[in-house]
C-alpha positions in Angstrom: 0.0 0.0 0.0 1.1 3.6 -0.5 2.3 5.7 2.3 0.2 7.7 4.7 0.6 11.3 5.5 -1.4 13.3 8.0 -3.6 16.1 6.7 -2.3 19.7 6.9 -3.0 21.8 9.9 -5.8 23.8 8.2 -7.6 20.6 7.2 -7.3 19.3 10.7 -8.7 22.5 12.2 -11.6 22.5 9.8 -12.4 18.8 10.6 -12.2 19.5 14.4 -14.5 22.5 14.1 -17.1 20.3 12.5 -16.8 17.7 15.2 -19.3 17.6 18.1 -19.8 13.9 18.8 -16.7 11.8 19.5 -16.4 8.0 20.2 -13.3 7.4 22.4 -12.1 3.9 21.6 -10.3 2.6 24.6 -11.5 5.2 27.1 -10.3 4.1 30.5 -12.0 4.6 33.8 -8.6 4.9 35.5 -7.6 8.5 36.1 -3.9 8.0 35.4 -4.5 6.7 31.9 -4.0 9.1 28.9 -7.4 8.2 27.5 -9.0 9.3 30.7 -7.3 12.6 30.8 -7.9 13.4 27.2 -11.5 12.2 27.4 -12.1 14.4 30.5 -10.6 17.4 28.7 -12.7 16.8 25.6 -15.8 16.5 27.8 -15.0 19.8 29.5 -14.6 21.4 26.1 -18.2 20.5 25.3 -17.8 17.5 23.1 -20.4 14.8 23.4 -18.6 11.5 24.1 -19.4 7.8 23.8 -16.9 5.3 25.2 -16.0 2.3 23.2 -15.0 -0.2 25.8 -16.2 -3.9 25.8 -17.7 -5.0 29.0 -18.7 -1.5 30.2 -22.0 0.3 30.1 -20.6 3.6 31.2 -17.2 5.2 31.6 -16.6 8.6 33.1 -20.3 9.2 33.2 -20.8 8.7 29.4 -22.4 5.7 27.8 -20.2 2.9 26.6 -20.6 0.4 23.7 -18.5 -2.7 22.9 -17.4 -1.5 19.4 -17.8 1.3 16.9 -20.3 -1.0 15.2 -22.6 -0.7 18.3 -22.8 3.1 18.4 -26.3 4.5 19.2 -26.3 7.1 16.5 -23.7 8.9 14.3 -20.5 10.3 15.6 -18.2 12.9 13.9 -15.0 11.2 14.9 -13.5 8.3 16.7 -10.4 9.0 18.8 -8.4 5.8 19.2 -6.4 4.8 22.3 -5.6 1.2 21.4 -2.3 -0.5 20.7 -1.2 -0.5 17.0 -2.0 -4.2 16.5 -5.7 -3.4 17.1 -5.9 -0.5 14.6 -6.9 -2.6 11.6 -9.9 -3.9 13.4 -10.9 -0.4 14.6 -10.6 0.8 11.0 -12.9 -2.1 9.8 -15.4 -1.1 12.5 -15.2 2.6 11.6 -15.8 1.9 8.0 -18.7 -0.5 8.7 -20.2 2.1 11.1 -19.9 5.0 8.8 -17.6 7.0 11.1 -16.3 9.9 8.9 -13.0 10.6 10.8 -10.4 8.8 12.9 -7.8 10.3 15.2 -5.1 7.8 16.2 -3.4 9.1 19.3 0.3 9.2 20.0 2.0 5.9 19.3 -1.1 4.4 17.7 0.5 3.7 14.3 -0.6 1.4 11.5 0.2 3.0 8.1 -1.6 0.3 6.1 -4.8 0.5 8.2 -4.7 4.4 8.0 -4.2 4.3 4.3 -7.1 1.8 4.0 -9.3 4.2 6.0 -8.4 7.1 3.8 -9.1 5.0 0.7 -12.5 4.3 2.2 -13.2 8.1 2.5 -12.3 8.7 6.1 -10.4 11.7 7.4 -7.4 10.3 9.3 -4.9 11.8 11.7 -2.3 9.4 13.1 0.3 9.5 15.9 -0.8 12.9 17.3 -2.7 13.9 20.4 -6.1 15.5 19.8 -5.9 17.5 23.0 -2.2 18.7 22.7 -2.2 19.1 18.9 -5.8 19.4 17.8 -7.5 21.7 20.3 -5.0 24.5 19.8 -5.7 24.3 16.0 -9.4 24.6 16.6 -8.9 27.7 18.8 -6.5 29.3 16.2 -9.0 28.6 13.4 -11.8 30.2 15.3 -9.8 33.5 15.6 
């Protein structure tokens, strides 16, 4: 497969400014986990979250579903906190569920799966933190 390259900063800002509902794949109930901290920050910023966590009905006060295929309505983006070996399955689920955008957090790298998602029409950002890298872009684009 061909290589993968993240979208430019303007495209990322535009995508994030269209985003209201986020599925957080791998959202942890443990406060020390990166997914918990980023999820809490996104919630404080006003995003509507759904946790994607098998075996849970609720995480951090938000509803949880076992996979992206089980979402109770559309989301604008899935933010992924899973190990790289799970990304291909997450991409399959995102495509099947009609999720329009994927944000693969720091260290969540699978170039072939990311390329497959792009080829299926998804907007994809990989190996970046939505809170550290994305939120400032949203704020800059709003000014």
